[in-house]
Every structure is written in structure tokens, then in C-alpha cells.
C-alpha positions in Angstrom: 54.1 134.3 134.3 56.4 135.7 137.2 57.3 133.2 139.8 55.9 133.1 143.1 56.9 136.3 145.2 57.9 138.6 142.2 55.6 141.7 142.4 51.9 141.7 142.0 51.1 140.1 139.0 49.7 142.3 135.9 46.8 141.7 134.1 48.6 139.3 131.3 50.2 137.5 134.3 46.6 136.8 135.5 45.7 136.1 132.1 48.3 133.4 131.9 47.7 132.2 134.9 43.8 131.2 134.6 44.4 130.0 130.9 47.2 127.7 132.7 44.9 126.2 135.2 42.0 125.9 131.9 44.4 124.2 129.2 45.2 121.8 132.2 42.1 120.7 133.4 40.7 120.9 129.9 42.8 120.4 127.0 44.2 123.5 124.7 41.3 122.8 122.6 38.9 122.7 124.7 39.2 125.8 125.9 38.1 129.5 124.2 39.2 132.6 124.6 35.5 133.5 126.1 36.5 131.1 129.0 39.8 132.2 129.5 38.4 136.1 129.8 35.6 134.8 132.6 38.0 133.7 134.7 39.8 137.1 134.8 36.5 138.4 134.4 36.6 140.3 131.3 35.0 139.5 127.9 36.8 136.7 125.4 37.8 139.8 122.8 39.1 141.9 125.4 41.8 139.3 125.4 43.1 140.3 122.0 45.0 144.1 124.0 46.9 141.5 125.8 47.9 138.6 123.3 47.4 138.4 119.6 45.6 134.9 119.8 45.2 132.0 121.6 48.3 130.7 120.3 50.4 133.1 121.4 49.1 133.0 124.7 50.2 129.0 124.5 53.7 129.7 123.4 54.6 132.7 125.7 53.1 130.1 128.3 55.5 127.3 127.5 58.4 129.6 126.5 58.3 131.2 130.3 58.2 127.5 131.7 61.2 126.4 130.0 63.3 129.9 130.8 62.3 129.8 134.7 63.1 126.0 134.3 66.6 126.8 132.7 67.6 130.1 134.8 66.7 128.3 138.0 68.7 125.4 137.0 72.1 126.9 135.8 71.8 129.7 138.9 71.6 126.8 141.6 74.1 125.0 139.4 76.3 128.1 139.6 76.0 128.6 143.5 76.6 125.2 144.5 79.9 124.6 146.0 80.8 121.1 144.5 78.6 118.7 141.9 76.6 116.6 144.4 75.4 119.7 146.0 74.8 120.3 142.5 72.9 118.0 141.7 70.6 118.3 145.0 70.0 122.0 144.1 68.8 120.9 140.8 66.3 117.9 142.2 65.1 120.5 145.0 64.4 123.3 142.1 62.2 120.6 139.8 60.6 119.3 142.9 59.5 122.8 144.1 58.5 124.0 140.3 56.6 120.9 139.8 54.3 121.6 143.3 54.2 125.1 143.3 53.1 124.7 139.5 51.4 121.8 138.4 49.0 123.4 135.9 52.1 124.7 133.9 53.9 121.0 134.5 50.2 119.2 132.9 50.7 121.8 129.9 54.1 121.5 128.9 53.8 117.9 129.3 50.7 117.9 126.6 50.9 120.8 124.6 54.0 121.1 122.6 52.6 120.2 119.4 49.7 122.5 120.1 52.8 125.5 119.6 53.4 127.0 116.5 56.6 126.2 114.6 58.6 128.9 115.5 57.7 128.8 119.3 57.8 124.8 118.9 61.5 125.5 118.2 62.6 127.9 121.0 60.5 126.1 123.5 62.5 122.7 122.6 66.4 124.7 122.2 65.4 125.8 125.8 64.3 122.3 127.3 67.5 120.5 125.0 70.0 123.5 127.1 67.7 122.4 130.8 68.3 118.9 130.6 72.3 119.8 129.2 73.0 121.3 132.9 71.4 118.0 134.5 73.8 115.5 132.6 76.9 117.8 133.1 75.7 117.9 136.8 75.1 114.1 137.0 78.5 112.9 135.0 80.1 115.2 137.5 78.7 113.6 140.3 78.6 110.0 139.2 81.7 108.5 138.2 81.7 106.7 134.8 78.5 107.6 133.6 78.6 108.3 130.1 76.2 110.5 127.8 73.4 108.9 127.1 73.0 106.8 130.2 73.1 110.7 132.1 70.7 111.9 129.5 68.1 109.1 130.3 68.4 109.1 133.4 67.5 112.9 134.2 64.7 112.4 131.4 63.4 109.5 134.0 63.7 111.9 137.0 61.8 114.4 135.4 58.7 112.1 134.5 59.1 110.9 138.4 58.6 114.5 139.6 56.5 116.0 137.6 54.0 113.4 137.9 53.2 115.4 141.0 50.1 117.1 139.8 48.3 113.6 139.7 49.2 112.6 143.1 47.2 114.2 146.6 48.2 111.0 148.6 50.6 113.3 151.0 50.8 117.3 151.6 53.3 119.5 149.9 55.8 119.0 152.7 56.1 115.2 152.3 55.9 115.1 149.0 58.7 117.3 148.5 61.0 115.5 150.7 59.6 112.1 149.1 60.2 113.0 145.6 63.6 114.6 146.5 64.5 111.5 148.7 63.2 109.3 145.7 65.4 111.4 142.9 68.2 111.5 144.4 68.1 107.7 145.1 67.5 107.0 141.7 70.6 109.1 140.4 73.1 108.7 143.3 72.7 105.1 144.5 76.3 103.1 144.0 75.9 100.4 141.3 72.3 102.1 139.3 74.2 104.4 137.2 77.6 103.3 136.8 77.6 99.7 136.0 77.0 99.1 132.2 73.5 98.6 131.5 72.4 95.5 130.1 70.0 95.4 127.1 66.4 93.9 127.8 66.4 91.0 125.5 62.7 91.2 123.0 59.8 88.8 123.3 
């Protein structure tokens, strides 16, 4: 699935975009090939000229999402003059992705278990690499943060940003600004990550 701004999407891209919207709305198992075909104006069986199965479609979709996030994150960190700018660039990148592709964010969150084993391993490996980009950047930006804390913080920020498909209270620009401020505040406010975390007592 090409990022926004690329050349006109191919039929294959159109199918993946339509499938993402349907999977996000109805769930992977609630969508048949006839539904996907109808969304792009072709018969269900005609989809097999582009994808060997619905499973293959989901595999390519989630692999593409993970590759885009990783490539975008790495390129922004490499282009940043210092770790603080890199962290801001990472936050901005993830916010933009979530707001531009809410259906993909929803499908990614809900459908890892529906992938074939090879696709699941591939996607998980890409996701781990993306998390490590964040972990390294957080630790370079906020002194004294250990690796487990930085990793937990990265996942918490993903959860914050990825909740946007379920929010319609603000327009896109306002939501982007709010999410960016909240994510950066959570990661960089003095004492939030540096201080030793106290275990919560059991009930």
C-alpha cells in the first residue's frame, strides 16, 4: 500500500485499501472476497488475479504497514540533528500515520493473530525493530532511563496515539497537535521516566 502522495494507486493498492476499511469495520472474519470485490467494482473471484487468498491480502497489508512505520521512523531519526529533535520527529511521524490511516491502525491492532505463521513472524520482527528505534531515541533524549522503562514508555505512547481511530472530538489539525503534545510530555517531562518506578502493591 503506497504512502499518501505516491503515484496513482494500482488496482492492487485499491484492493488493499478497500480491504483495510472493511476489515477495520467488520473484522477479518466478517468480510468475504465478494465484499472486497464489490468495494472496488470487480467480482470476488477476480481478486485471485491479484492475491492468492484473503490471508495473503492481510499478510501483505500488515507487512506493508510495519515496513512503512519502520522506514519512516528510521529516516526521520537519521535526518534529525540531535536526539530531542529525533524524538519529536518520531512522535510526529506516528501521529501522522495514525491520523492518515486509521483503518490500517485498527487492522494492525486487531489482526496479528489472523496472520499465517510466516507472515506473523515477519510482521513481529518489523514491529520489534520499530520499537527499538523508539527505545534508542528515548534513552538518548532522557538521561538515566533503563531499557525496559523506555520500551514500556514507547508502547504506552503507541497506545495513546493509536487510539485516534476511535476519536472524533477534534478536527485533524487539533488532534495532531494534542497528540503530539501529550506524547512528548509523557516522554520528556522531568521525573516521569528518570525516577525509579515503585511497584504497585498487590490488592
